[in-house]
C-alpha positions as CSV (number, residue, x, y, z in Angstrom):
1,X,15.5,-29.6,1.5
2,X,15.4,-31.1,-2.0
3,X,12.3,-31.5,-4.1
4,X,11.5,-34.4,-6.5
5,X,13.6,-32.7,-9.2
6,X,16.7,-32.4,-7.0
7,X,16.3,-28.7,-6.6
8,X,17.5,-27.3,-3.3
9,X,14.7,-25.4,-1.7
10,X,16.2,-22.8,0.6
11,X,14.1,-19.6,0.0
12,X,10.9,-18.6,1.8
13,X,8.9,-15.6,0.7
14,X,6.5,-14.4,3.5
15,X,3.5,-12.2,2.5
16,X,2.7,-10.4,5.7
17,X,-0.5,-8.7,4.3
18,X,-2.8,-8.6,1.3
19,X,-3.2,-4.9,1.6
20,X,-1.5,-2.2,-0.4
21,X,-1.6,1.6,-0.5
22,X,-1.2,1.6,-4.3
23,X,-3.5,0.3,-7.0
24,X,-1.1,-0.6,-9.8
25,X,-2.9,-1.3,-13.1
26,X,-1.1,-4.6,-13.7
27,X,-1.9,-5.8,-10.2
28,X,-5.4,-4.7,-9.2
29,X,-8.7,-3.9,-10.9
30,X,-9.9,-0.3,-10.6
31,X,-12.6,-1.2,-8.1
32,X,-10.1,-2.8,-5.7
33,X,-10.1,-6.3,-4.4
34,X,-11.7,-8.3,-1.6
35,X,-9.4,-8.4,1.4
36,X,-8.9,-11.1,4.1
37,X,-10.5,-10.5,7.5
38,X,-8.4,-9.8,10.6
39,X,-8.9,-13.4,12.0
40,X,-7.9,-14.9,8.6
41,X,-4.4,-13.3,8.7
42,X,-1.6,-15.0,10.5
43,X,-0.2,-13.2,13.5
44,X,3.5,-12.3,13.4
45,X,4.0,-14.9,16.1
46,X,2.5,-17.6,13.8
47,X,4.7,-16.4,10.9
48,X,7.7,-16.5,13.1
49,X,6.9,-20.1,14.2
50,X,6.6,-21.2,10.5
51,X,9.8,-19.4,9.6
52,X,11.8,-21.0,12.5
53,X,10.5,-24.4,11.4
54,X,11.4,-23.7,7.8
55,X,15.0,-22.7,8.8
56,X,15.3,-25.9,10.8
57,X,14.4,-27.7,7.6
58,X,17.0,-25.9,5.4
59,X,15.6,-22.5,4.5
60,X,18.3,-19.8,4.8
61,X,17.0,-17.1,2.6
62,X,13.8,-15.1,3.7
63,X,12.0,-12.3,1.9
64,X,9.2,-10.2,3.4
65,X,6.5,-9.2,0.9
66,X,2.9,-8.1,0.7
67,X,0.7,-6.6,-0.6
68,X,2.8,-3.8,0.6
69,X,4.6,-5.0,3.8
70,X,5.1,-1.5,5.2
71,X,1.4,-1.0,5.7
72,X,1.3,-3.7,8.3
73,X,1.6,-2.3,11.8
74,X,4.6,-3.7,13.7
75,X,6.5,-4.6,10.6
76,X,9.8,-3.3,12.0
77,X,9.4,-5.4,15.1
78,X,8.7,-8.5,12.9
79,X,11.8,-7.9,10.9
80,X,13.8,-7.8,14.1
81,X,12.2,-11.1,15.2
82,X,13.2,-12.7,11.9
83,X,16.8,-11.3,12.1
84,X,17.3,-13.1,15.4
85,X,16.6,-16.5,13.9
86,X,19.9,-18.4,13.7
87,X,20.4,-19.8,10.2
88,X,19.0,-16.9,8.1
89,X,21.9,-15.7,6.0
90,X,19.8,-13.4,3.7
91,X,16.9,-11.3,5.0
92,X,15.3,-9.1,2.4
93,X,12.1,-7.1,1.7
94,X,10.2,-6.1,-1.4
95,X,8.4,-2.8,-1.1
96,X,6.9,-0.1,-3.3
97,X,9.0,2.4,-1.5
98,X,6.3,5.0,-0.8
99,X,6.3,4.4,3.0
100,X,10.0,3.6,3.2
101,X,11.6,7.0,4.0
102,X,10.6,7.2,7.7
103,X,11.2,3.5,8.3
104,X,14.5,2.8,6.4
105,X,16.9,3.4,9.3
106,X,14.7,1.5,11.7
107,X,14.5,-1.5,9.3
108,X,18.3,-1.5,8.9
109,X,18.8,-1.3,12.6
110,X,16.3,-4.1,13.1
111,X,18.5,-6.4,11.0
112,X,17.1,-6.3,7.4
113,X,19.9,-7.0,5.0
114,X,18.5,-5.9,1.6
115,X,15.7,-4.1,-0.2
116,X,14.0,-4.5,-3.5
117,X,12.0,-1.3,-4.4
118,X,9.5,-1.1,-7.2
119,X,10.1,1.6,-9.8
120,X,8.5,1.3,-13.2
121,X,9.2,4.8,-14.5
122,X,10.8,8.1,-13.5
123,X,8.0,10.1,-15.1
124,X,5.8,11.5,-12.3
125,X,2.7,11.5,-14.5
126,X,3.2,8.0,-15.8
127,X,3.9,6.8,-12.2
128,X,0.6,8.2,-11.2
129,X,-1.1,6.5,-14.1
130,X,0.4,3.1,-13.3
131,X,-0.2,3.2,-9.6
132,X,-3.5,5.2,-9.9
133,X,-2.7,7.0,-6.5
134,X,1.1,7.1,-6.1
135,X,3.5,10.0,-5.8
136,X,6.9,9.1,-7.2
137,X,8.7,11.6,-5.0
138,X,7.8,9.3,-2.0
139,X,9.6,6.5,-3.7
140,X,12.7,8.6,-4.6
141,X,12.8,9.8,-1.0
142,X,12.6,6.2,0.2
143,X,15.5,5.1,-2.1
144,X,17.6,8.0,-0.7
145,X,16.7,7.2,2.9
146,X,17.6,3.5,2.3
147,X,21.1,4.5,1.0
148,X,21.6,6.9,3.9
149,X,20.6,4.2,6.4
150,X,23.3,1.9,5.1
151,X,21.5,-0.5,2.8
152,X,23.7,-1.9,0.1
153,X,22.8,-4.0,-2.9
154,X,19.4,-2.4,-3.2
155,X,17.5,-3.6,-6.3
156,X,14.9,-1.7,-8.4
157,X,12.1,-3.9,-9.7
158,X,10.9,-2.4,-13.0
159,X,7.9,-4.0,-14.7
160,X,8.0,-3.7,-18.5
161,X,5.6,-4.6,-21.2
162,X,8.0,-6.7,-23.3
163,X,11.6,-5.6,-23.0
164,X,14.1,-3.7,-20.9
165,X,14.8,-1.6,-24.0
166,X,11.6,0.4,-23.5
167,X,12.2,4.1,-22.7
168,X,11.0,4.0,-19.1
169,X,13.0,0.9,-18.4
170,X,16.2,2.4,-19.9
171,X,15.7,5.5,-17.8
172,X,15.4,3.3,-14.6
173,X,18.5,1.5,-15.6
174,X,20.5,4.7,-16.0
175,X,19.1,5.9,-12.6
176,X,20.3,2.7,-11.0
177,X,23.8,3.0,-12.5
178,X,24.2,6.6,-11.3
179,X,23.2,5.6,-7.8
180,X,25.0,2.3,-7.5
181,X,21.8,0.3,-7.5
182,X,20.8,-2.8,-9.4
183,X,18.0,-2.9,-11.8
184,X,15.8,-5.9,-12.6
185,X,13.2,-6.0,-15.4
186,X,10.1,-8.0,-15.0
187,X,7.9,-8.6,-18.0
188,X,4.2,-8.4,-17.3
189,X,2.9,-11.8,-16.5
190,X,-0.6,-13.4,-16.5
191,X,-1.0,-16.0,-13.8
192,X,-4.3,-17.3,-15.1
193,X,-3.0,-17.8,-18.6
194,X,0.3,-19.2,-17.4
195,X,2.3,-16.5,-19.2
196,X,5.7,-15.8,-17.5
197,X,9.3,-15.1,-18.4
198,X,12.7,-15.2,-16.6
199,X,13.4,-11.9,-14.9
200,X,16.0,-9.8,-16.7
201,X,18.7,-9.4,-14.0
202,X,17.4,-12.1,-11.7
203,X,16.4,-15.8,-11.5
204,X,12.6,-15.4,-11.0
205,X,10.6,-17.3,-13.6
206,X,13.4,-19.8,-14.3
207,X,11.7,-23.0,-13.2
208,X,14.8,-25.2,-13.5
209,X,16.4,-23.1,-10.8
210,X,13.4,-22.4,-8.6
211,X,14.3,-22.7,-5.0
212,X,11.4,-21.0,-3.3
213,X,8.3,-21.6,-1.3
214,X,5.7,-18.9,-0.5
215,X,3.8,-18.4,2.8
216,X,0.7,-16.3,2.3
217,X,-0.7,-13.9,4.9
218,X,-3.6,-16.3,5.5
219,X,-1.3,-19.2,6.2
220,X,-1.1,-21.2,3.0
221,X,2.3,-22.6,1.8
222,X,2.5,-22.4,-1.9
223,X,5.1,-24.3,-3.9
224,X,4.6,-22.4,-7.1
225,X,3.2,-19.0,-8.1
226,X,1.7,-20.6,-11.3
227,X,-0.1,-23.4,-9.6
228,X,-3.2,-23.7,-7.3
229,X,-1.5,-26.2,-5.0
230,X,-1.3,-25.0,-1.4
231,X,-1.1,-26.3,2.2
232,X,-2.4,-24.7,5.3
233,X,-0.1,-24.3,8.2
234,X,-3.0,-23.9,10.6
235,X,-4.6,-27.2,9.5
236,X,-1.5,-29.3,9.0
237,X,1.1,-27.6,11.2
238,X,4.1,-25.8,9.9
239,X,6.4,-28.8,9.3
240,X,3.9,-30.9,7.5
241,X,2.7,-28.0,5.3
242,X,6.2,-27.2,4.4
243,X,7.1,-30.8,3.7
244,X,4.1,-31.4,1.5
245,X,4.7,-28.2,-0.4
246,X,8.3,-29.2,-1.2
247,X,7.2,-32.6,-2.4
248,X,4.4,-31.0,-4.5
249,X,6.6,-28.5,-6.3
250,X,6.0,-29.0,-10.1
251,X,8.8,-29.2,-12.6
252,X,7.4,-26.0,-14.2
253,X,4.6,-23.5,-13.5
254,X,1.5,-23.7,-15.6
255,X,-1.4,-21.4,-14.5
256,X,-3.4,-20.5,-11.4
257,X,-6.9,-19.4,-10.9
258,X,-6.4,-18.6,-7.2
259,X,-3.1,-16.7,-6.9
260,X,-3.1,-13.0,-7.2
261,X,0.0,-10.8,-7.3
262,X,-1.4,-8.3,-4.8
263,X,-1.9,-11.0,-2.2
264,X,1.2,-13.2,-2.7
265,X,4.0,-10.8,-3.4
266,X,5.0,-12.0,-6.9
């Protein structure tokens, strides 16, 4: 698939839930957030149907996100469903890592290719402050379990205030080097104000190279994180929603009053 600006669209990010077991300060307000009802959320079967249609249309890279994807019951089975779709060459997941340790081997055996794990600091107290409720030891155990399970090319997503030269970011970089991991540094963004930057170590935020669509847990296909444009797979059907989203992709993101990091997976 190609959009109006001749960008090849081959990447689908699937948010399987708007729920998360952490309350990161740059993602959620202290009081929490309103959540979708059970009937609003797509079933795994519905998500699978959309994904198969997307692959038939040219998608070959799929990422499972949240919220936190590992809080959704049956996530290992869903990964296995996705891994059996002919045409997906890259199947990945973004997770905060706190629930990963007991599931890492199952996810690898289910066919997941790669992991991105969030890690903003190695300081236990700072980690607790950032996440409000998190225990960094659970993340470290998850990283170790992922490596033992056979995952290669694991990336650490580190959110920074302005630069990867900040002390916490430099510590994460060194941690990654010592463990044969990759570190990516994501400057804090503001969706409503339209403030975003290219990811240090990745291509996210580079509008000229954007190749992605996003499927939210409630069934909306979004062509851009920094735009309120969306198309319902339940109302339009998967093929039409995907087609319209590709045609509606803007040249560059601007701002969004609707999109939230906790519900769309970044």
